[in-house]
VOLUMMI-768966 format. One record per residue (C-alpha): residue number from 1; residue in three letters; x, y, z. Coordinates in steps of 0.1 Angstrom, whole numbers, plus 2048, in hexadecimal, padded with zeros to 3 digits. Layout:
<pts>
+------+------+-----+-----+-----+
| fipa | lomi |  px |  py |  pz |
+------+------+-----+-----+-----+
|  NUM |  ALA |   X |   Y |   Z |
...
+------+------+-----+-----+-----+
</pts>
This chain:
<pts>
+------+------+-----+-----+-----+
| fipa | lomi |  px |  py |  pz |
+------+------+-----+-----+-----+
|    1 |  MET | 2CE | 866 | B45 |
|    2 |  LYS | 2A4 | 855 | B49 |
|    3 |  PRO | 2A1 | 835 | B53 |
|    4 |  ILE | 290 | 818 | B3C |
|    5 |  ARG | 270 | 818 | B4B |
|    6 |  LYS | 25A | 80C | B2A |
|    7 |  ALA | 25B | 7EE | B13 |
|    8 |  VAL | 246 | 7EB | AEF |
|    9 |  PHE | 23F | 7CA | AE5 |
|   10 |  PRO | 22F | 7CB | AC2 |
|   11 |  VAL | 217 | 7AF | AC3 |
|   12 |  ALA | 201 | 7B7 | AA6 |
|   13 |  GLY | 20C | 79F | A8E |
|   14 |  LEU | 1F2 | 785 | A79 |
|   15 |  GLY | 20F | 768 | A88 |
|   16 |  THR | 20A | 756 | A60 |
|   17 |  ARG | 226 | 73B | A67 |
|   18 |  PHE | 20B | 72B | A85 |
|   19 |  LEU | 1EA | 72A | A71 |
|   20 |  PRO | 1D1 | 723 | A7C |
|   21 |  ALA | 1DA | 722 | A9B |
|   22 |  THR | 1DF | 74B | A99 |
|   23 |  LYS | 1C0 | 74B | A82 |
|   24 |  ALA | 1AB | 75D | AA1 |
|   25 |  ASN | 1C7 | 75C | ABF |
|   26 |  PRO | 1EB | 76F | ABC |
|   27 |  LYS | 209 | 75D | ABA |
|   28 |  GLU | 212 | 76D | AD8 |
|   29 |  MET | 1FB | 75C | AEF |
|   30 |  LEU | 20A | 738 | ADE |
|   31 |  PRO | 213 | 726 | AFF |
|   32 |  ILE | 235 | 719 | B05 |
|   33 |  VAL | 224 | 700 | B23 |
|   34 |  ASP | 211 | 713 | B39 |
|   35 |  LYS | 21D | 73B | B31 |
|   36 |  PRO | 211 | 74D | B10 |
|   37 |  LEU | 22E | 75D | AFC |
|   38 |  ILE | 228 | 780 | B07 |
|   39 |  GLN | 227 | 77B | B2A |
|   40 |  PHE | 249 | 770 | B26 |
|   41 |  ALA | 250 | 78E | B17 |
|   42 |  ALA | 23D | 7A5 | B33 |
|   43 |  GLU | 24E | 793 | B4F |
|   44 |  GLU | 272 | 79D | B40 |
|   45 |  ALA | 269 | 7C0 | B3B |
|   46 |  VAL | 262 | 7BC | B60 |
|   47 |  ALA | 279 | 7AD | B6E |
|   48 |  ALA | 293 | 7C8 | B59 |
|   49 |  GLY | 280 | 7E1 | B71 |
|   50 |  ILE | 26A | 7EC | B54 |
|   51 |  ASP | 245 | 7F9 | B64 |
|   52 |  VAL | 232 | 808 | B41 |
|   53 |  LEU | 227 | 7EA | B29 |
|   54 |  ILE | 21C | 7F6 | B0A |
|   55 |  PHE | 211 | 7DE | AED |
|   56 |  ILE | 20B | 7E6 | ACA |
|   57 |  ILE | 1F2 | 7D1 | AC3 |
|   58 |  GLY | 1D4 | 7CB | AA5 |
|   59 |  ARG | 1B7 | 7B9 | AA2 |
|   60 |  ASN | 1AE | 79A | AAE |
|   61 |  LYS | 1CC | 79F | AC7 |
|   62 |  ASN | 1B0 | 7A6 | AE5 |
|   63 |  SER | 1BE | 785 | AF8 |
|   64 |  ILE | 1DD | 799 | B01 |
|   65 |  PRO | 1C9 | 7B9 | B16 |
|   66 |  ASP | 1B8 | 799 | B21 |
|   67 |  HIS | 1CD | 786 | B30 |
|   68 |  PHE | 1E4 | 7A0 | B42 |
|   69 |  ASP | 1BB | 7AA | B51 |
|   70 |  LYS | 1A9 | 7A1 | B6B |
|   71 |  ALA | 196 | 785 | B66 |
|   72 |  PHE | 17E | 787 | B87 |
|   73 |  GLU | 160 | 767 | B7A |
|   74 |  LEU | 180 | 753 | B72 |
|   75 |  GLU | 191 | 765 | B96 |
|   76 |  ALA | 170 | 75A | BA9 |
|   77 |  LYS | 16D | 737 | B9C |
|   78 |  LEU | 190 | 72D | BAA |
|   79 |  GLU | 18E | 744 | BC9 |
|   80 |  GLU | 167 | 730 | BD1 |
|   81 |  GLY | 17C | 70A | BC9 |
|   82 |  ASN | 196 | 714 | BE1 |
|   83 |  LYS | 1AF | 70E | BC2 |
|   84 |  GLN | 1C9 | 72B | BD7 |
|   85 |  ASP | 1EA | 724 | BBF |
|   86 |  MET | 1D5 | 726 | B9C |
|   87 |  LEU | 1C1 | 74B | BA7 |
|   88 |  SER | 1E3 | 759 | BB9 |
|   89 |  ILE | 1F6 | 74F | B93 |
|   90 |  VAL | 1D8 | 761 | B81 |
|   91 |  ARG | 1D8 | 77E | B98 |
|   92 |  ASN | 1FC | 786 | B96 |
|   93 |  ILE | 208 | 781 | B6F |
|   94 |  LEU | 219 | 7A6 | B72 |
|   95 |  PRO | 218 | 7B4 | B96 |
|   96 |  SER | 203 | 7D1 | BA1 |
|   97 |  HIS | 21C | 7F2 | B97 |
|   98 |  VAL | 21F | 7E4 | B71 |
|   99 |  ASP | 20A | 7F7 | B59 |
|  100 |  CYS | 1FA | 7EE | B35 |
|  101 |  VAL | 1F7 | 801 | B20 |
|  102 |  TYR | 1E4 | 7F4 | AFE |
|  103 |  ILE | 1E7 | 80C | ADE |
|  104 |  ARG | 1D6 | 7F9 | ABC |
|  105 |  GLN | 1F0 | 7F6 | A9D |
|  106 |  ALA | 1D3 | 802 | A81 |
|  107 |  GLU | 1E7 | 7F4 | A63 |
|  108 |  ALA | 204 | 7DA | A62 |
|  109 |  LEU | 21F | 7F3 | A57 |
|  110 |  GLY | 23E | 7DA | A69 |
|  111 |  LEU | 252 | 7E1 | A84 |
|  112 |  GLY | 260 | 800 | A7D |
|  113 |  HIS | 23A | 809 | A7A |
|  114 |  ALA | 22C | 7F7 | A9F |
|  115 |  VAL | 244 | 808 | AAF |
|  116 |  LEU | 242 | 82E | AA3 |
|  117 |  CYS | 221 | 824 | AB2 |
|  118 |  ALA | 22C | 825 | AD7 |
|  119 |  GLN | 23D | 848 | AD3 |
|  120 |  SER | 21C | 85D | AE4 |
|  121 |  VAL | 224 | 844 | AFE |
|  122 |  VAL | 248 | 844 | B02 |
|  123 |  GLY | 250 | 865 | AFD |
|  124 |  ASP | 26F | 871 | B03 |
|  125 |  GLU | 280 | 855 | B15 |
|  126 |  PRO | 297 | 837 | B0F |
|  127 |  PHE | 281 | 81C | B09 |
|  128 |  ALA | 280 | 7F4 | B06 |
|  129 |  VAL | 277 | 7E2 | AE7 |
|  130 |  LEU | 26E | 7B1 | AE7 |
|  131 |  LEU | 261 | 7A1 | AD4 |
|  132 |  ALA | 24A | 788 | AE3 |
|  133 |  ASP | 255 | 771 | AC4 |
|  134 |  ASP | 278 | 76E | AD7 |
|  135 |  LEU | 276 | 75C | AF9 |
|  136 |  ILE | 296 | 75E | B09 |
|  137 |  HIS | 29F | 74A | B21 |
|  138 |  CYS | 2BC | 756 | B3A |
|  139 |  ALA | 2CC | 741 | B59 |
|  140 |  ASP | 2D2 | 75F | B6C |
|  141 |  ARG | 2C7 | 783 | B5D |
|  142 |  CYS | 2B0 | 784 | B47 |
|  143 |  CYS | 2B8 | 791 | B28 |
|  144 |  LEU | 2A9 | 7B7 | B27 |
|  145 |  SER | 2B7 | 7B9 | B4B |
|  146 |  GLN | 2DF | 7B3 | B3E |
|  147 |  MET | 2D5 | 7CB | B20 |
|  148 |  VAL | 2C8 | 7E4 | B39 |
|  149 |  ASP | 2EA | 7E3 | B4C |
|  150 |  ILE | 2F8 | 7EC | B2E |
|  151 |  TYR | 2E3 | 808 | B26 |
|  152 |  ASN | 2EF | 812 | B46 |
|  153 |  GLN | 30E | 811 | B44 |
|  154 |  ASN | 311 | 826 | B1F |
|  155 |  HIS | 2EF | 83B | B1F |
|  156 |  CYS | 2E9 | 82A | AF7 |
|  157 |  SER | 2D4 | 81C | ADE |
|  158 |  ILE | 2D9 | 7EE | AE3 |
|  159 |  LEU | 2D1 | 7D9 | AD1 |
|  160 |  GLY | 2D0 | 7B5 | AD9 |
|  161 |  ILE | 2DF | 7A0 | AC3 |
|  162 |  GLU | 2EE | 77F | ABE |
|  163 |  GLN | 302 | 766 | AA7 |
|  164 |  VAL | 2EC | 754 | A8E |
|  165 |  GLU | 2FB | 737 | A71 |
|  166 |  GLN | 301 | 745 | A51 |
|  167 |  GLU | 2E0 | 73B | A3A |
|  168 |  THR | 2C9 | 74A | A54 |
|  169 |  VAL | 2DC | 774 | A4B |
|  170 |  ASN | 2BE | 776 | A39 |
|  171 |  ARG | 2A5 | 773 | A51 |
|  172 |  TYR | 2B3 | 78B | A66 |
|  173 |  GLY | 2C2 | 7B2 | A70 |
|  174 |  ILE | 2E4 | 7AE | A69 |
|  175 |  ILE | 2FF | 7C9 | A7D |
|  176 |  ASP | 324 | 7CC | A70 |
|  177 |  SER | 330 | 7D6 | A92 |
|  178 |  THR | 355 | 7DB | AA2 |
|  179 |  LEU | 359 | 7C7 | ABE |
|  180 |  ILE | 361 | 7DB | AE3 |
|  181 |  SER | 35C | 7BF | AFA |
|  182 |  ASP | 354 | 79A | B01 |
|  183 |  ARG | 331 | 79F | AF6 |
|  184 |  LEU | 32C | 7C1 | AF1 |
|  185 |  SER | 332 | 7D4 | ACA |
|  186 |  LYS | 32C | 7F7 | AB9 |
|  187 |  VAL | 30F | 7EF | AA0 |
|  188 |  ASN | 321 | 806 | A80 |
|  189 |  GLY | 309 | 7FA | A6B |
|  190 |  ILE | 2E5 | 7EA | A62 |
|  191 |  VAL | 2D3 | 7D7 | A48 |
|  192 |  GLU | 2B6 | 7C4 | A4A |
|  193 |  LYS | 2B4 | 7A2 | A3C |
|  194 |  PRO | 2D0 | 79D | A23 |
|  195 |  PRO | 2D9 | 781 | A0D |
|  196 |  LEU | 2F6 | 775 | A19 |
|  197 |  ASP | 30C | 780 | A04 |
|  198 |  GLN | 308 | 7A7 | A10 |
|  199 |  ALA | 308 | 7A0 | A31 |
|  200 |  PRO | 325 | 7B2 | A48 |
|  201 |  SER | 321 | 79C | A65 |
|  202 |  ASN | 310 | 779 | A6F |
|  203 |  LEU | 305 | 78F | A92 |
|  204 |  ALA | 2DD | 793 | A95 |
|  205 |  VAL | 2CA | 7AA | A9E |
|  206 |  VAL | 2AD | 794 | AB5 |
|  207 |  GLY | 28E | 7A2 | AC6 |
|  208 |  ARG | 29F | 7B7 | AE3 |
|  209 |  TYR | 2A4 | 7DB | ADC |
|  210 |  ILE | 2AB | 7FB | AF2 |
|  211 |  LEU | 2A8 | 819 | AE3 |
|  212 |  MET | 2A8 | 83D | AE8 |
|  213 |  PRO | 286 | 858 | ADB |
|  214 |  ARG | 29A | 867 | ABD |
|  215 |  ILE | 293 | 843 | AAB |
|  216 |  PHE | 271 | 84F | AAD |
|  217 |  LYS | 277 | 875 | A91 |
|  218 |  LEU | 28C | 856 | A7D |
|  219 |  LEU | 26D | 840 | A78 |
|  220 |  GLU | 258 | 85C | A72 |
|  221 |  GLN | 272 | 861 | A51 |
|  222 |  THR | 275 | 83C | A45 |
|  223 |  GLN | 265 | 832 | A2E |
|  224 |  ARG | 25D | 811 | A26 |
|  225 |  GLY | 276 | 7EE | A1F |
|  226 |  ALA | 27D | 7D5 | A1F |
|  227 |  GLY | 257 | 7BF | A1B |
|  228 |  ASN | 24A | 7E3 | A17 |
|  229 |  GLU | 244 | 7E9 | A3B |
|  230 |  ILE | 254 | 7FF | A53 |
|  231 |  GLN | 274 | 7EF | A60 |
|  232 |  LEU | 283 | 7FB | A81 |
|  233 |  THR | 2A5 | 7EB | A71 |
|  234 |  ASP | 2AA | 80E | A5C |
|  235 |  ALA | 29A | 825 | A74 |
|  236 |  ILE | 2C0 | 818 | A8B |
|  237 |  ALA | 2D2 | 81B | A6A |
|  238 |  LYS | 2CA | 840 | A6B |
|  239 |  LEU | 2CD | 840 | A8F |
|  240 |  LEU | 2EF | 837 | A8F |
|  241 |  LYS | 2FF | 853 | A7D |
|  242 |  GLU | 2EC | 868 | A95 |
|  243 |  GLU | 2F4 | 857 | AB5 |
|  244 |  SER | 308 | 836 | ACC |
|  245 |  VAL | 2F5 | 819 | AC3 |
|  246 |  LEU | 308 | 7F4 | AD7 |
|  247 |  GLY | 2FE | 7D2 | AC8 |
|  248 |  TYR | 303 | 7BA | AED |
|  249 |  GLN | 301 | 797 | AEA |
|  250 |  PHE | 2ED | 791 | B0C |
|  251 |  SER | 2F3 | 76E | B1B |
|  252 |  GLY | 2D8 | 756 | B15 |
|  253 |  LYS | 2C6 | 73D | AFC |
|  254 |  ARG | 2B1 | 74B | AE3 |
|  255 |  PHE | 28D | 73D | AD3 |
|  256 |  ASP | 280 | 744 | AB4 |
|  257 |  CYS | 260 | 73D | ABC |
|  258 |  GLY | 255 | 74E | A9E |
|  259 |  SER | 25D | 72F | A8F |
|  260 |  LYS | 246 | 70F | A90 |
|  261 |  SER | 269 | 6FE | A9F |
|  262 |  GLY | 278 | 711 | AB5 |
|  263 |  TYR | 256 | 719 | AC5 |
|  264 |  LEU | 25B | 6F0 | ACA |
|  265 |  GLN | 278 | 6F4 | AD3 |
|  266 |  ALA | 274 | 70E | AF1 |
|  267 |  THR | 254 | 6F6 | AFD |
|  268 |  VAL | 26B | 6D8 | AFD |
|  269 |  GLU | 285 | 6E9 | B0F |
|  270 |  LEU | 274 | 6FA | B28 |
|  271 |  ALA | 25B | 6E2 | B30 |
|  272 |  LEU | 279 | 6D1 | B3D |
|  273 |  GLN | 281 | 6EB | B55 |
|  274 |  HIS | 25B | 6ED | B5F |
|  275 |  PRO | 257 | 6E9 | B88 |
|  276 |  GLU | 23E | 6CF | B7E |
|  277 |  LEU | 23F | 6BC | B5E |
|  278 |  LYS | 265 | 6B7 | B54 |
|  279 |  LYS | 26B | 69A | B6D |
|  280 |  ASP | 24D | 687 | B56 |
|  281 |  PHE | 255 | 699 | B36 |
|  282 |  ARG | 27B | 68B | B38 |
|  283 |  VAL | 275 | 66C | B3F |
|  284 |  TYR | 253 | 66C | B22 |
|  285 |  LEU | 26F | 67B | B0A |
|  286 |  GLU | 28D | 664 | B16 |
|  287 |  ASN | 278 | 642 | B0F |
|  288 |  LEU | 268 | 656 | AED |
|  289 |  LEU | 28A | 656 | ADF |
|  290 |  SER | 296 | 635 | AEB |
|  291 |  LYS | 27D | 628 | AD5 |
|  292 |  GLU | 287 | 627 | AAF |
|  293 |  PHE | 26D | 640 | AAF |
|  294 |  ASN | 25C | 642 | A85 |
|  295 |  PRO | 240 | 662 | A80 |
+------+------+-----+-----+-----+
</pts>
């Protein structure tokens, strides 16, 4: 079986929940301390052995390719000022062996359509999909590396899953599954954003996928579903009838940075681990919480 070499990043969404911050700036470029969300996702892919990053972009998304491109004027200014540490950061956002490909999604027709836009570059290979909204922080091996390990053992599609609160199941794709081992399940069915009384479980698919190339043909046949969009979930439901699909409960903490609350939680928790900030920031939080704080 072919290895996982390519990853798709659907980044054409409008980010309406973060307006006005996202009026002219993509939500994927919102920083967690000093690094944009899309860079966390790209670094995770590279750590998992990916060497082709495919970004599905829309209008007003030019800052994403700009971020991963060379910045000659900035580099010259930093070099002139002998700011070598900052220069190294700017020059090494991605390793030199990694290629970036940008594909315009002319119309926002949903996640399934965004993935389908990558077909010409992915070709007949298994591939990963990462949603930058879901920042997954792992103490050891990153989420996608864990999933690649599972793929290398089973050679089939893998969905990143986690248990969510019952009252939030209507926000996710929810699976019906049979447990294989501690973290691994066979997916029997999947439904997009079901009402609580119709949800088969509280195991939600989050923003990490490894998909076999058959998914492209199924996406071509998929009609618009929930939200009048072409849903990746609907194509996966068709794939289940033809191939094995596994669900993997990854080891790590997911921050839903598509919500303001999740975004703020990620900012605080990663700031508390930041080598330059963690000491002073922790003192600040402790002092703040020790007072009677009335916003």
